[in-house]
C-alpha positions as CSV (number, residue, x, y, z in Angstrom):
1,M,38.9,124.3,104.8
2,P,41.9,122.6,105.6
3,F,42.2,119.0,105.6
4,P,42.3,116.9,109.1
5,R,45.7,116.1,109.7
6,A,44.5,112.3,109.5
7,Y,44.1,112.3,105.5
8,R,47.4,114.9,104.7
9,A,50.0,112.3,104.4
10,P,47.7,109.9,102.4
11,F,46.9,112.9,100.0
12,A,50.4,114.3,100.0
13,A,51.9,110.8,99.2
14,A,48.9,110.2,96.4
15,S,50.1,113.6,95.0
16,L,53.6,113.1,94.7
17,A,53.2,109.8,93.2
18,T,50.5,111.6,90.4
19,L,53.3,113.9,89.5
20,A,55.8,111.2,89.3
21,V,53.9,109.9,86.8
22,L,53.1,113.2,84.6
23,G,56.8,113.9,85.2
24,L,57.5,110.7,83.4
25,G,54.4,111.4,80.8
26,G,56.6,114.7,80.2
27,C,59.5,113.5,79.4
28,E,58.2,110.8,77.1
29,S,55.9,113.4,75.1
30,G,59.2,115.2,75.1
31,S,61.3,112.4,73.5
32,D,58.7,112.0,71.2
33,A,58.4,115.3,70.3
34,K,62.4,115.4,69.8
35,S,61.7,112.2,67.2
36,A,59.3,113.5,65.2
37,S,60.9,116.7,64.3
38,R,63.9,114.5,63.7
39,T,62.2,112.2,61.0
40,G,59.3,114.0,60.2
41,P,55.3,113.0,59.5
42,S,55.4,109.3,58.9
43,V,54.4,108.2,55.6
44,L,52.5,105.6,53.5
45,V,55.1,103.3,51.4
46,P,53.4,101.3,48.6
47,G,54.7,97.4,49.4
48,Q,56.1,95.3,46.4
49,P,54.0,93.6,44.5
50,G,51.7,91.1,46.3
51,E,52.7,92.7,49.6
52,A,50.9,95.2,51.9
53,N,51.4,99.0,52.1
54,R,53.3,99.8,55.7
55,T,53.5,103.0,57.5
56,M,57.4,104.6,57.9
57,S,59.1,108.1,58.9
58,A,59.9,110.5,55.9
59,E,63.5,109.8,56.8
60,D,63.5,106.4,56.9
61,A,61.2,106.0,53.6
62,A,64.0,108.0,52.1
63,Q,67.3,106.3,53.0
64,Q,65.2,103.1,52.2
65,R,64.7,104.6,48.6
66,T,68.7,105.5,48.7
67,D,69.5,101.8,49.7
68,D,66.8,100.2,47.5
69,D,65.1,101.5,44.3
70,S,63.3,98.0,43.4
71,P,60.2,98.6,41.6
72,N,56.6,98.7,43.8
73,S,53.1,98.7,43.0
74,A,53.3,102.2,42.5
75,D,55.6,102.3,39.6
76,I,54.2,99.0,38.1
77,A,51.1,100.5,38.2
78,Y,52.1,104.2,36.4
79,A,54.2,102.5,33.9
80,R,50.7,100.0,32.6
81,M,48.5,103.1,32.7
82,M,50.8,105.4,31.3
83,I,51.4,103.3,28.5
84,E,47.7,103.2,28.0
85,H,47.5,106.8,28.4
86,H,50.0,107.9,25.9
87,A,48.9,105.5,23.1
88,Q,44.9,107.4,23.5
89,A,47.6,111.0,22.9
90,L,49.0,109.3,19.6
91,A,45.8,107.7,18.5
92,M,44.5,111.9,18.5
93,T,47.4,112.9,17.8
94,E,46.5,110.5,14.3
95,L,43.8,112.7,13.6
96,V,45.2,115.9,13.6
97,P,46.5,115.9,9.5
98,D,43.7,115.2,7.6
99,R,41.1,117.4,9.8
100,A,43.3,120.4,11.8
101,E,42.8,123.8,10.1
102,S,45.9,125.2,12.2
103,S,49.1,124.4,10.7
104,K,50.6,124.9,14.1
105,L,48.3,122.3,15.2
106,G,49.8,119.9,12.7
107,K,53.6,121.1,15.0
108,L,51.9,120.4,17.8
109,A,50.6,117.1,17.2
110,E,54.1,116.2,15.5
111,R,55.8,117.1,18.5
112,I,53.9,115.1,20.9
113,A,54.0,112.0,18.9
114,A,57.6,112.4,18.5
115,A,58.2,112.9,22.3
116,Q,55.3,110.0,23.5
117,G,55.9,107.2,20.9
118,P,59.7,106.7,22.6
119,E,58.2,107.3,26.2
120,I,55.8,104.0,25.2
121,E,58.6,102.0,24.3
122,S,60.9,102.8,27.5
123,M,58.4,101.7,29.7
124,R,57.5,98.6,28.0
125,A,61.5,98.2,28.0
126,W,61.4,98.5,32.1
127,L,58.5,96.7,32.6
128,S,60.0,93.7,30.4
129,E,63.3,94.3,32.4
130,H,61.5,94.1,35.6
131,G,59.8,90.6,34.8
132,E,55.9,92.8,34.6
133,D,53.8,92.6,31.6
134,E,52.3,95.1,29.9
135,K,48.4,95.0,30.8
136,G,48.4,93.1,34.5
137,D,45.7,91.7,36.0
138,G,43.4,93.0,32.3
139,H,41.3,95.6,34.3
140,T,40.9,98.6,32.3
141,H,42.1,102.4,33.4
142,A,39.1,104.0,32.2
143,S,39.2,106.2,35.6
144,M,42.7,107.6,34.7
145,P,42.9,110.8,35.1
146,G,42.4,113.4,31.5
147,M,41.3,110.5,29.6
148,A,39.2,111.3,26.8
149,T,35.6,109.2,26.5
150,E,34.8,107.2,23.6
151,A,32.0,109.4,23.0
152,Q,34.6,112.7,23.6
153,L,36.7,110.8,20.6
154,K,33.6,110.1,18.5
155,K,33.0,113.9,18.3
156,L,36.8,114.7,17.6
157,R,37.2,112.4,14.6
158,A,33.8,113.7,12.9
159,A,35.0,117.2,13.2
160,K,36.8,119.1,10.7
161,G,38.5,122.9,10.5
162,E,38.4,125.3,13.5
163,A,35.7,122.8,15.1
164,F,38.2,120.5,15.1
165,D,41.3,122.4,16.2
166,E,39.4,123.5,19.5
167,L,38.3,120.5,20.5
168,F,41.1,118.9,20.1
169,L,42.9,121.3,22.2
170,T,40.5,121.3,25.0
171,L,40.5,117.0,25.2
172,M,44.4,117.6,25.0
173,I,45.1,120.3,27.5
174,T,42.8,118.0,29.8
175,H,44.7,114.6,28.4
176,H,48.2,116.4,29.8
177,E,47.0,117.7,33.0
178,G,46.0,114.3,33.7
179,A,49.4,112.8,33.1
180,I,50.9,115.2,35.3
181,T,49.1,114.3,37.8
182,M,49.6,110.9,37.5
183,A,53.4,111.6,37.2
184,T,53.2,113.5,40.3
185,D,51.8,111.1,42.2
186,V,54.3,108.5,41.1
187,K,57.1,110.5,42.4
188,G,55.5,111.0,45.6
189,Q,54.5,107.0,45.8
190,G,57.0,104.8,43.6
191,N,60.6,103.5,44.3
192,N,62.3,103.6,41.4
193,I,64.6,106.0,40.1
194,R,63.8,105.3,36.5
195,I,60.5,105.5,36.6
196,E,60.9,109.1,38.7
197,E,63.2,110.5,36.0
198,M,60.3,109.5,33.3
199,A,57.8,110.8,35.4
200,D,60.2,114.2,35.8
201,E,60.2,114.1,31.6
202,V,56.8,113.6,31.2
203,V,55.8,117.2,33.8
204,A,58.4,119.1,32.2
205,Q,57.6,118.3,28.6
206,Q,53.8,118.3,29.0
207,T,53.7,121.1,31.4
208,S,55.6,123.3,28.4
209,E,53.1,121.9,26.0
210,I,50.1,123.2,28.3
211,T,51.5,126.4,27.9
212,R,51.8,126.1,24.2
213,M,48.1,125.1,23.9
214,R,46.4,127.6,26.2
215,D,48.2,130.3,24.3
216,M,46.8,128.8,20.8
217,G,43.2,128.3,21.7
């Protein structure tokens, strides 16, 4: 049923006003869409030590990284945790000469120690260079991915021969997988180029060693 003439003008005016608002909103949405497509999704950027995290576009985050590679909290935490993570791997490799049956396992342990010992020293030097100590706030990192429990280490120390070889490979594969997870995380969250380079080395080397260990199992 048609509206009475008296209501048509106000209704038309209101309709035009509504369309104008919608049209304006549409323009703004289009602009936002263009901006989103240009800058990509927003990312969470860890702040400097003592500072809060913040959100920015992926493009801005990449640009900031290019301009300034000052270490952030993720970089520092990675170096501290990876020192402890590597130290456990070295403790496990020290058990190999007296307990392992396989000569291949002996060579693998030597390779792991030869790589991770210097990496620990590099991370310690990096922390010192940036005025950070190794332990930070003193809390433990027992929840780090891949870390063997004390019960598992006790069982490894008690094993010999083939049983030792099998358990060592199982624990070290898990340990390496944890290190790769940590390295991958800091590559996405950190800001320092040197830490990224060290993380790349961990990923490349330990991925190769995982393949070798699985072939030995």
